LOKOL-412581 format. One line per field, with one value per residue (C-alpha): x, y, z. Coordinates in Angstrom, 2 decimals, padded with zeros to 5 digits. Layout:
N
X [X_...]
Y [Y_...]
Z [Z_...]
END
This chain:
148
X [-009.56_-008.78_-006.25_-007.99_-006.64_-008.49_-007.65_-009.60_-011.21_-009.63_-011.00_-010.18_-012.51_-015.94_-016.95_-015.95_-017.79_-020.98_-022.15_-021.48_-023.28_-026.36_-026.34_-026.39_-029.39_-031.07_-030.30_-032.01_-034.92_-034.20_-033.26_-030.82_-031.28_-028.24_-027.61_-027.31_-024.82_-022.93_-022.52_-021.66_-018.86_-017.30_-017.68_-015.75_-012.78_-012.50_-010.07_-011.97_-015.23_-015.84_-017.08_-014.77_-014.98_-012.80_-013.23_-012.11_-010.22_-009.43_-007.47_-008.36_-012.15_-013.83_-015.77_-016.93_-017.37_-017.54_-018.52_-017.79_-018.29_-016.33_-018.34_-018.36_-019.65_-021.14_-019.73_-016.04_-013.34_-012.55_-014.65_-016.78_-016.90_-020.17_-019.87_-022.92_-022.98_-021.26_-021.55_-019.80_-020.53_-023.13_-020.48_-017.84_-019.90_-018.74_-015.13_-014.20_-014.30_-016.77_-014.92_-011.70_-013.63_-015.00_-011.61_-009.94_-012.52_-011.46_-007.86_-008.50_-010.80_-008.17_-005.51_-007.77_-008.30_-011.64_-013.31_-015.60_-016.76_-020.35_-023.43_-027.01_-028.27_-031.86_-033.15_-033.73_-030.21_-029.43_-026.29_-024.59_-025.89_-024.01_-020.76_-021.32_-021.83_-018.38_-016.79_-018.60_-021.14_-024.86_-025.81_-029.63_-030.84_-033.35_-033.51_-036.03_-035.97_-038.24_-037.55_-037.46]
Y [026.17_022.72_020.76_018.50_015.80_014.41_011.24_008.76_005.82_002.51_-000.98_000.02_003.07_001.47_001.88_005.59_005.95_004.51_006.62_009.85_008.22_007.38_010.95_012.18_010.05_011.56_015.03_014.33_012.60_009.29_005.83_003.82_-000.12_-001.58_-003.80_-000.73_000.87_-002.29_-002.59_001.02_000.82_-002.12_-000.02_002.85_000.54_-001.29_000.94_-000.31_001.69_005.42_005.71_007.24_008.44_010.61_011.28_014.37_013.60_015.75_013.89_010.59_011.05_011.21_014.44_014.75_012.76_013.07_011.00_011.44_009.82_010.23_009.79_010.44_013.68_014.65_018.10_017.38_014.47_014.37_012.92_015.00_014.57_014.40_015.36_013.18_013.44_015.67_016.04_017.67_016.46_018.62_019.77_020.84_022.69_026.31_025.41_025.49_021.68_021.60_023.69_021.57_018.46_020.18_021.55_017.76_016.68_019.59_018.66_015.01_015.42_017.98_015.23_012.76_014.79_015.78_018.94_019.67_019.14_019.48_018.71_019.23_020.16_020.80_024.14_024.51_023.66_027.41_027.20_024.86_026.78_030.09_027.97_026.68_029.91_030.91_027.99_027.30_028.87_028.34_027.31_027.76_024.38_022.52_018.68_016.49_012.78_009.61_006.88_003.37]
Z [021.59_022.80_021.41_018.87_016.82_013.84_012.13_010.28_011.88_012.46_013.44_017.18_017.00_016.89_020.62_020.30_016.96_017.90_020.55_018.25_015.20_017.75_018.85_015.30_014.65_017.56_016.83_013.47_015.29_013.11_013.78_011.53_011.96_013.93_010.81_008.46_010.96_011.03_007.46_007.39_009.97_007.69_004.55_006.59_007.13_003.70_001.55_-001.63_-000.56_-001.31_002.28_004.88_008.30_010.83_014.62_016.58_019.68_022.80_025.65_024.41_024.06_020.62_020.62_016.96_013.78_009.95_007.26_003.41_-000.02_-003.13_-006.30_-009.77_-011.49_-014.84_-014.54_-014.19_-014.76_-011.13_-008.45_-006.09_-002.19_-000.33_003.21_004.58_008.42_010.84_014.42_017.29_021.02_022.67_025.45_022.94_020.47_019.78_020.05_016.46_015.90_013.55_011.44_011.78_010.67_007.52_007.09_007.32_004.79_002.39_002.61_002.28_-000.54_-002.33_-002.07_-003.52_-006.41_-005.82_-007.57_-005.03_-001.26_-000.91_001.69_003.04_006.31_007.67_007.05_010.93_011.81_012.24_014.09_011.59_008.73_010.18_010.19_006.61_005.42_006.50_004.88_001.49_-000.85_-000.49_-004.37_-003.74_-004.79_-003.32_-002.59_-003.83_-003.00_-003.27_-000.96_-002.67]
END
């Protein structure tokens, strides 16, 4: 396993984060407008915002990213943590970096007093599902949404 360092993003990390963010969009065959990505980046840097991000680094190169959002819940008095986006670069997959990124979010959310971490993935993402089933329970809920 490579020596991986995971740390929250800072303002100097934009050029390392952006290619990973774009690769994530390609993986899910979607395109997010550059203006939205710019606002998202600014929110990640603002300590007053509930959106957070971290990068996984190997030898000074960003090889993975994770985004998470703290939010209220009607089921607990503590916040919950939604792990929204997770990506490990293609050439680094299978080395435990995804697991480390998830565990980083677990530790960060726990330190922030969250009651749980939850996330979604596409039903065809079988490689990720195999990892996720080792790290969390699969509650069986089905997502519904309507874009507004």
